[in-house]
C-alpha positions as CSV (number, residue, x, y, z in Angstrom):
1,X,-22.0,28.8,-8.6
2,X,-25.0,28.9,-6.2
3,X,-24.8,29.5,-2.5
4,X,-26.1,27.0,0.0
5,X,-29.9,26.7,-0.3
6,X,-32.7,24.4,0.6
7,X,-34.5,22.5,-2.2
8,X,-37.4,20.0,-2.0
9,X,-36.5,16.6,-3.4
10,X,-39.7,14.7,-2.4
11,X,-42.3,16.3,-0.1
12,X,-42.3,16.4,2.8
13,X,-38.6,15.8,3.0
14,X,-36.2,18.8,2.6
15,X,-32.7,18.5,1.2
16,X,-29.9,21.0,1.9
17,X,-28.2,21.8,-1.4
18,X,-24.5,22.3,-2.1
19,X,-22.5,22.6,-5.3
20,X,-20.1,19.9,-4.1
21,X,-20.5,17.2,-1.5
22,X,-17.2,15.7,-0.2
23,X,-17.5,12.2,1.4
24,X,-15.1,11.8,4.4
25,X,-13.0,14.0,6.6
26,X,-9.8,11.9,6.4
27,X,-6.6,12.9,4.8
28,X,-8.2,13.1,1.3
29,X,-11.4,14.9,2.4
30,X,-9.7,17.6,4.5
31,X,-7.2,18.1,1.6
32,X,-10.0,18.3,-0.9
33,X,-11.9,20.9,1.2
34,X,-8.7,23.0,1.4
35,X,-8.2,23.0,-2.4
36,X,-11.8,23.6,-3.1
37,X,-12.0,26.6,-0.8
38,X,-8.8,28.0,-2.3
39,X,-9.2,27.2,-6.0
40,X,-13.0,27.6,-6.3
41,X,-14.0,30.1,-3.6
42,X,-17.5,30.8,-4.9
43,X,-18.4,27.1,-4.8
44,X,-20.6,25.9,-1.9
45,X,-19.6,22.6,-0.4
46,X,-20.1,20.3,2.6
47,X,-18.0,17.5,4.0
48,X,-20.0,14.6,5.5
49,X,-18.1,12.4,7.9
50,X,-19.5,9.3,9.6
51,X,-17.2,9.5,12.6
52,X,-17.4,12.1,15.4
53,X,-14.1,13.7,14.4
54,X,-11.8,14.2,11.4
55,X,-8.8,11.9,10.8
56,X,-10.1,8.8,9.1
57,X,-7.6,5.9,9.6
58,X,-5.8,7.9,12.3
59,X,-8.8,7.8,14.6
60,X,-10.0,4.3,13.5
61,X,-6.7,2.7,14.6
62,X,-5.8,3.1,18.2
63,X,-3.5,0.2,18.8
64,X,-0.2,0.8,20.6
65,X,2.5,2.4,18.5
66,X,0.2,3.5,15.7
67,X,2.3,5.5,13.2
68,X,2.7,6.3,9.6
69,X,4.5,3.8,7.4
70,X,5.6,6.5,4.9
71,X,7.3,9.8,5.5
72,X,5.3,12.8,6.4
73,X,7.2,15.1,4.1
74,X,5.3,13.4,1.3
75,X,2.3,12.0,3.3
76,X,1.7,15.6,4.5
77,X,0.0,18.0,2.2
78,X,2.1,19.9,-0.3
79,X,0.7,23.2,1.0
80,X,1.5,22.7,4.7
81,X,5.1,22.1,5.8
82,X,5.9,19.1,8.0
83,X,8.4,20.1,10.6
84,X,8.9,17.0,12.8
85,X,10.3,13.5,12.4
86,X,9.5,11.8,9.1
87,X,7.6,8.8,10.6
88,X,4.9,10.3,12.7
89,X,2.5,9.0,15.4
90,X,-1.3,9.1,14.9
91,X,-1.5,11.9,17.5
92,X,1.0,14.0,15.5
93,X,-0.8,13.4,12.3
94,X,-4.2,14.3,13.8
95,X,-2.7,17.5,15.2
96,X,-1.3,18.4,11.8
97,X,-4.8,17.8,10.2
98,X,-6.4,19.8,12.9
99,X,-4.1,22.7,12.3
100,X,-5.1,22.6,8.6
101,X,-8.8,22.7,9.5
102,X,-8.4,25.5,12.0
103,X,-5.9,27.6,9.9
104,X,-8.2,27.5,6.9
105,X,-11.6,27.8,8.6
106,X,-12.7,24.4,7.2
107,X,-14.5,23.3,10.3
108,X,-17.7,25.2,9.3
109,X,-18.0,23.0,6.2
110,X,-17.7,19.6,8.0
111,X,-20.7,17.7,9.4
112,X,-19.6,14.9,11.8
113,X,-21.7,11.9,12.7
114,X,-23.3,11.8,9.2
115,X,-23.2,8.3,7.7
116,X,-24.2,8.2,4.0
117,X,-26.6,5.4,3.3
118,X,-27.6,6.1,-0.4
119,X,-26.7,8.3,-3.3
120,X,-28.9,8.7,-6.3
121,X,-28.1,10.6,-9.5
122,X,-30.9,12.2,-11.6
123,X,-30.0,13.1,-15.2
124,X,-33.2,15.0,-15.5
125,X,-32.2,17.3,-12.6
126,X,-28.4,16.9,-12.9
127,X,-28.2,16.3,-9.2
128,X,-27.0,13.8,-6.7
129,X,-29.5,13.2,-3.8
130,X,-27.8,11.9,-0.7
131,X,-29.5,10.1,2.2
132,X,-27.6,10.2,5.4
133,X,-28.1,9.1,9.1
134,X,-27.2,11.3,12.0
135,X,-25.4,9.5,14.7
136,X,-26.6,11.8,17.5
137,X,-30.3,11.7,16.8
138,X,-30.7,8.7,14.4
139,X,-32.7,10.8,12.0
140,X,-32.5,10.7,8.3
141,X,-31.2,13.8,6.6
142,X,-31.0,14.7,2.9
143,X,-28.7,16.6,0.8
144,X,-28.5,17.4,-2.9
145,X,-25.3,18.2,-4.7
146,X,-24.2,19.0,-8.2
147,X,-20.9,17.1,-7.8
148,X,-19.9,14.2,-5.6
149,X,-16.2,13.9,-4.4
150,X,-15.6,10.5,-2.8
151,X,-12.8,10.8,-0.3
152,X,-13.9,8.0,2.0
153,X,-10.8,5.8,1.5
154,X,-10.6,2.1,0.4
155,X,-11.4,0.0,3.5
156,X,-14.2,-0.6,5.9
157,X,-13.7,1.2,9.2
158,X,-16.2,-0.8,11.3
159,X,-14.3,-4.1,11.2
160,X,-11.0,-5.4,9.9
161,X,-10.5,-8.7,8.0
162,X,-10.1,-11.8,10.1
163,X,-9.9,-15.3,8.5
164,X,-12.2,-18.0,9.7
165,X,-9.8,-20.2,11.6
166,X,-11.0,-23.5,13.2
167,X,-11.2,-23.5,17.0
168,X,-11.4,-19.8,17.7
169,X,-14.4,-20.4,20.0
170,X,-12.2,-22.8,22.1
171,X,-9.5,-20.2,22.8
172,X,-9.8,-19.2,26.5
173,X,-7.8,-16.0,26.1
174,X,-8.8,-12.8,24.2
175,X,-8.8,-12.3,20.4
176,X,-8.6,-8.7,19.1
177,X,-8.1,-7.0,15.8
178,X,-5.9,-3.9,15.7
179,X,-8.6,-2.0,13.9
180,X,-11.0,-2.5,16.9
181,X,-8.4,-2.2,19.7
182,X,-10.3,-2.3,23.0
183,X,-9.6,0.3,25.8
184,X,-9.6,-2.3,28.5
185,X,-7.1,-4.8,27.2
186,X,-4.2,-5.5,29.5
187,X,-1.2,-7.2,27.9
188,X,1.4,-6.5,30.6
189,X,3.1,-9.6,31.6
190,X,1.1,-11.6,29.2
191,X,2.1,-14.0,26.3
192,X,0.9,-12.4,23.1
193,X,0.7,-13.7,19.5
194,X,0.4,-11.1,16.7
195,X,-0.8,-12.8,13.5
196,X,0.5,-11.0,10.4
197,X,3.6,-9.5,8.9
198,X,2.5,-6.2,7.5
199,X,3.1,-2.7,8.7
200,X,0.5,-3.1,11.5
201,X,2.2,-6.1,13.0
202,X,5.6,-4.6,12.5
203,X,4.4,-1.5,14.4
204,X,2.5,-3.3,17.2
205,X,5.1,-5.9,18.1
206,X,7.9,-3.5,19.2
207,X,5.4,-1.2,20.8
208,X,4.2,-3.9,23.3
209,X,7.3,-6.1,23.5
210,X,8.7,-4.2,26.5
211,X,5.6,-4.9,28.6
212,X,4.6,-8.4,27.5
213,X,6.1,-11.5,28.9
214,X,6.8,-12.3,25.3
215,X,5.3,-11.4,21.9
216,X,5.5,-13.6,18.8
217,X,4.9,-12.3,15.3
218,X,3.3,-15.3,13.6
219,X,3.4,-15.0,9.8
220,X,2.4,-17.3,7.0
221,X,5.1,-15.8,4.8
222,X,7.7,-13.0,5.2
223,X,7.5,-9.4,4.2
224,X,10.1,-6.9,3.1
225,X,11.0,-4.0,5.4
226,X,13.5,-1.3,5.1
227,X,15.1,0.5,8.0
228,X,16.7,3.8,8.8
229,X,16.9,6.6,11.3
230,X,13.7,8.5,12.0
231,X,15.2,11.7,10.9
232,X,15.7,13.5,7.6
233,X,19.2,14.7,7.5
234,X,18.6,17.1,4.6
235,X,15.7,18.7,6.5
236,X,17.8,19.1,9.6
237,X,20.7,20.6,7.7
238,X,18.4,23.1,6.0
239,X,16.9,24.1,9.4
240,X,20.4,24.6,10.7
241,X,20.9,27.0,7.8
242,X,17.7,28.8,8.9
243,X,16.0,28.1,5.6
244,X,12.2,28.9,5.6
245,X,10.1,25.8,6.5
246,X,8.1,26.2,3.3
247,X,11.2,25.9,1.2
248,X,12.5,23.0,3.3
249,X,9.2,21.1,2.8
250,X,9.3,21.5,-0.9
251,X,13.0,20.6,-1.3
252,X,12.8,17.6,1.0
253,X,9.6,16.3,-0.8
254,X,11.4,16.6,-4.1
255,X,14.5,14.8,-2.8
256,X,12.4,12.0,-1.3
257,X,10.3,11.5,-4.4
258,X,13.5,11.5,-6.6
259,X,15.0,8.8,-4.4
260,X,11.7,6.8,-4.3
261,X,11.5,6.9,-8.1
262,X,15.0,5.5,-8.4
263,X,14.4,2.8,-5.8
264,X,11.1,1.7,-7.4
265,X,12.9,1.4,-10.8
266,X,15.6,-0.6,-9.1
267,X,13.0,-3.0,-7.6
268,X,11.8,-3.8,-11.1
269,X,15.2,-3.8,-12.9
270,X,17.5,-5.0,-10.2
271,X,15.3,-7.0,-7.8
272,X,18.0,-9.4,-6.7
273,X,20.4,-6.6,-5.8
274,X,17.7,-4.7,-3.9
275,X,16.7,-7.9,-2.0
276,X,20.2,-8.4,-0.8
277,X,20.4,-4.8,0.4
278,X,17.2,-5.1,2.3
279,X,18.1,-8.4,3.9
280,X,21.6,-7.1,4.7
281,X,20.0,-4.4,6.8
282,X,18.0,-7.0,8.7
283,X,21.1,-9.1,9.3
284,X,22.9,-6.0,10.7
285,X,20.4,-6.0,13.5
286,X,19.8,-9.7,14.0
287,X,23.3,-11.1,13.4
288,X,24.7,-13.7,11.0
289,X,23.3,-16.7,12.9
290,X,19.6,-15.5,12.6
291,X,17.5,-17.4,10.1
292,X,16.8,-14.4,7.8
293,X,16.1,-16.8,4.9
294,X,13.1,-18.3,6.6
295,X,11.7,-15.3,8.4
296,X,12.5,-12.2,6.3
297,X,13.0,-13.4,2.8
298,X,9.7,-13.1,0.8
299,X,9.0,-15.1,-2.3
300,X,8.1,-12.0,-4.3
301,X,10.2,-9.2,-5.6
302,X,10.5,-6.0,-3.6
303,X,7.5,-3.6,-3.9
304,X,5.1,-6.2,-5.3
305,X,3.5,-5.6,-1.9
306,X,3.8,-2.5,0.2
307,X,7.2,-2.1,1.7
308,X,7.1,-0.7,5.3
309,X,9.7,1.5,7.0
310,X,11.0,0.3,10.4
311,X,12.3,3.5,12.1
312,X,15.5,2.9,14.0
313,X,15.0,-0.9,13.4
314,X,12.7,-1.1,16.4
315,X,11.1,-4.4,15.3
316,X,14.5,-6.1,14.8
317,X,15.9,-4.6,18.1
318,X,12.9,-6.2,19.9
319,X,13.7,-9.6,18.3
320,X,17.4,-9.3,19.1
321,X,16.6,-8.5,22.7
322,X,14.6,-11.8,23.1
323,X,11.4,-9.9,24.1
324,X,9.9,-10.7,20.6
325,X,10.3,-13.5,18.1
326,X,9.1,-14.5,14.7
327,X,7.5,-17.8,13.7
328,X,6.9,-18.6,10.0
329,X,4.3,-21.3,9.7
330,X,0.6,-21.8,8.9
331,X,-2.2,-22.0,11.4
332,X,-3.9,-25.4,11.7
333,X,-6.4,-24.3,14.4
334,X,-6.8,-22.4,17.6
335,X,-6.6,-24.4,20.9
336,X,-7.8,-23.5,24.4
337,X,-4.4,-22.1,25.2
338,X,-3.0,-20.9,21.9
339,X,-2.5,-21.8,18.3
340,X,-1.5,-25.2,16.8
341,X,0.6,-24.8,13.7
342,X,0.6,-27.1,10.6
343,X,4.1,-28.1,11.6
344,X,2.7,-29.6,14.8
345,X,4.1,-27.0,17.1
346,X,1.8,-25.2,19.5
347,X,2.3,-21.6,20.4
348,X,0.9,-20.6,23.9
349,X,-0.9,-17.3,24.2
350,X,-3.0,-15.3,26.6
351,X,-3.9,-12.8,23.9
352,X,-4.0,-13.2,20.1
353,X,-4.0,-10.1,17.9
354,X,-5.2,-10.7,14.3
355,X,-3.2,-8.1,12.3
356,X,-4.6,-9.7,9.2
357,X,-5.6,-6.7,7.1
358,X,-8.6,-4.8,5.8
359,X,-11.9,-5.4,4.2
360,X,-12.1,-3.5,1.0
361,X,-14.8,-0.9,0.8
362,X,-16.1,0.0,-2.6
363,X,-17.3,3.6,-2.7
364,X,-17.9,3.6,1.0
365,X,-20.5,0.7,0.7
366,X,-23.0,3.3,-0.2
367,X,-26.1,2.2,-2.2
368,X,-25.6,4.0,-5.5
369,X,-28.3,4.4,-8.2
370,X,-28.0,6.2,-11.6
371,X,-31.4,7.3,-12.9
372,X,-33.1,4.7,-10.8
373,X,-30.8,1.8,-11.7
374,X,-28.4,0.3,-9.2
375,X,-24.8,1.1,-10.0
376,X,-22.7,-2.0,-10.5
377,X,-19.3,-0.5,-10.0
378,X,-17.5,-3.5,-11.5
379,X,-19.3,-3.0,-14.8
380,X,-17.7,0.5,-15.3
381,X,-14.3,1.3,-16.7
382,X,-12.1,3.7,-14.8
383,X,-10.6,6.9,-16.2
384,X,-7.2,7.3,-14.5
385,X,-8.5,5.6,-11.4
386,X,-10.8,8.5,-10.4
387,X,-13.8,8.7,-12.8
388,X,-15.9,5.9,-14.1
389,X,-17.9,5.3,-17.3
390,X,-21.6,5.9,-16.9
391,X,-21.2,7.7,-13.6
392,X,-21.8,11.5,-14.0
393,X,-20.3,14.2,-11.8
394,X,-18.3,12.0,-9.5
395,X,-14.6,11.6,-8.7
396,X,-13.1,9.0,-6.3
397,X,-9.7,9.5,-4.6
398,X,-7.7,6.3,-4.6
399,X,-4.1,6.9,-3.7
400,X,-0.8,5.3,-4.4
401,X,0.5,2.0,-3.1
402,X,4.2,2.7,-3.6
403,X,4.1,6.4,-2.7
404,X,2.2,8.4,-0.1
405,X,-1.6,8.5,-0.5
406,X,-1.7,12.2,-0.1
407,X,0.4,12.9,-3.2
408,X,-2.5,11.6,-5.4
409,X,-5.1,13.3,-3.2
410,X,-3.5,16.6,-4.0
411,X,-3.3,15.8,-7.8
412,X,-6.9,14.7,-7.9
413,X,-8.0,17.8,-6.0
414,X,-6.3,20.0,-8.6
415,X,-8.1,18.0,-11.3
416,X,-11.5,18.3,-9.7
417,X,-11.2,22.1,-9.2
418,X,-10.0,22.5,-12.8
419,X,-12.9,20.4,-14.0
420,X,-15.5,22.3,-12.0
421,X,-14.2,25.6,-13.4
422,X,-14.2,24.2,-16.9
423,X,-17.8,23.0,-16.5
424,X,-18.8,26.5,-15.3
425,X,-17.1,28.1,-18.3
426,X,-18.9,25.7,-20.7
427,X,-22.2,26.1,-18.7
428,X,-22.3,22.3,-18.5
429,X,-24.4,20.8,-15.7
430,X,-22.9,17.3,-15.9
431,X,-19.8,15.4,-17.1
432,X,-19.1,11.8,-17.4
433,X,-16.4,9.7,-19.1
434,X,-17.0,7.4,-22.0
435,X,-14.8,5.2,-24.1
436,X,-13.9,6.8,-27.4
437,X,-14.1,5.2,-30.9
438,X,-10.4,4.5,-30.7
439,X,-11.0,2.6,-27.4
440,X,-13.6,0.2,-28.9
441,X,-11.2,-2.8,-29.2
442,X,-9.3,-2.0,-26.0
443,X,-9.0,-5.1,-23.8
444,X,-10.6,-4.6,-20.4
445,X,-8.6,-6.0,-17.4
446,X,-8.8,-6.1,-13.6
447,X,-8.4,-2.9,-11.7
448,X,-4.7,-3.6,-11.2
449,X,-2.2,-6.2,-12.5
450,X,-1.5,-8.7,-9.7
451,X,1.9,-9.2,-11.1
452,X,2.5,-5.5,-10.3
453,X,0.9,-5.3,-6.9
454,X,-1.1,-7.9,-5.0
455,X,-1.9,-7.3,-1.3
456,X,-4.5,-9.6,0.2
457,X,-7.3,-7.0,0.7
458,X,-7.1,-6.0,-3.0
459,X,-7.0,-9.6,-4.3
460,X,-10.0,-10.5,-2.1
461,X,-12.1,-7.7,-3.5
462,X,-10.8,-7.0,-7.0
463,X,-14.0,-8.4,-8.5
464,X,-15.9,-5.5,-7.0
465,X,-13.7,-2.8,-8.5
466,X,-14.0,-1.2,-12.0
467,X,-12.2,-2.5,-15.0
468,X,-9.2,-0.9,-16.6
469,X,-7.9,-0.6,-20.1
470,X,-4.4,-1.0,-21.5
471,X,-3.9,2.8,-22.0
472,X,-2.7,5.2,-19.3
473,X,-5.9,7.2,-19.4
474,X,-8.0,4.1,-18.7
475,X,-6.2,2.8,-15.6
476,X,-4.7,3.8,-12.3
477,X,-1.1,3.6,-13.2
478,X,0.3,3.8,-9.7
479,X,3.0,6.0,-11.1
480,X,3.1,9.4,-9.3
481,X,6.2,10.4,-11.2
482,X,4.2,10.2,-14.5
483,X,0.9,11.5,-13.2
484,X,2.3,14.6,-11.6
485,X,2.9,15.8,-15.2
486,X,0.1,14.0,-16.9
487,X,-2.8,15.2,-14.6
488,X,-2.2,19.0,-15.2
489,X,-2.0,18.3,-18.9
490,X,-5.3,16.4,-19.2
491,X,-7.3,17.8,-22.0
492,X,-10.8,18.4,-20.5
493,X,-12.2,18.7,-24.0
494,X,-11.0,15.3,-25.1
495,X,-13.6,13.0,-26.5
496,X,-13.4,10.9,-23.3
497,X,-15.3,13.7,-21.5
498,X,-19.0,14.0,-22.3
499,X,-20.7,17.2,-21.1
500,X,-24.4,18.0,-20.9
């Protein structure tokens, strides 16, 4: 592989060249940089990050109580032990990522404040040309790369999704989205409505309940939650036995993944039994008289949407204390002093928080072209949710919905490094995936089956995503427990891979 060099792409512009360009310094990008440095040490690479620091979602979101909604023994990297409580704050996660960067000298590879505007592939030159804007100077800078590794995530960081409700302009209080949490907001002693019922709302409500006059979680429909202590008893027992933290990390990860696999299977095979178990845990906090049927009993089976963990039942303890409440109804309109519901009831509010989800970002909203033609991403077919027909030398990290995102980031990183080494051995300059003769009659379907998983952000943007087939290699299966064995066994000389 070549070392960093400067090459002219179009006089008088100069492009800095790298073998691999990683997009994003969030959990996937930092992990990718680690694996690339370790597994392909002769490969030159750069990480371009639009923000002024690493962290991705953990610096975008700054609302009170921001924390992980999955355990850090599996959300953390497989190569760095997690030694604290399983559900971690954003600050703890950022420190963990910062330690990874410092301990592995990755900082020298990261360029902060570089927002990618366009990416163009040339088959003649076997190169990606990247146009980026520098936040500090506003100037345009150029890079070329042999391989593009998309680690930018799946949602837009500049603004969250907020429905267009009637009357919002009439409301005399303040409307905020958790993704754009302002520094100057004062909710102490105020009446607050949090619209939404996902992990963000379930985190935010107990975090502010103690300081608000009252906070109401207003939901159109209920969500499943599961509760437990924010401690891993197996990890603590092993620490008491003075087992090495590296061993603890691996043992606890395996135990958690084993338990998750069993639970996911039960959600499919025994949905009624799982539902009763989940609702029983809610009743244990709220009492037999609370209307769990209305406020915490979804219409879908468990795990059809993401199931968030409530550490130590803090959301339910807030409701039981009277400082927080849940209302299940639909919004008719905003009023000067709150929200009128379709039932006719009006909820008063000084502050309304719209915890209503994300806007899907397809490939970072970058303007892609392939040999001068605009890339229509939805016209492609995905290879295992990471490569795409007709798109050379590019891999996208799209994690799991029912398991930690980082599990797949690690698997994809291993694949990318193995693919790069395979290309070098073959002396190939490019690789893309293509449907094989045996795939000619394969039906092409939406990116994911909505009967399997159907969060709002995905359903709103699914028409923008690539197509999938009905074979495991032509879809994102969402099955870590199958992919952990399937990915290392991928035959890189299969007819699905076209090298040049």
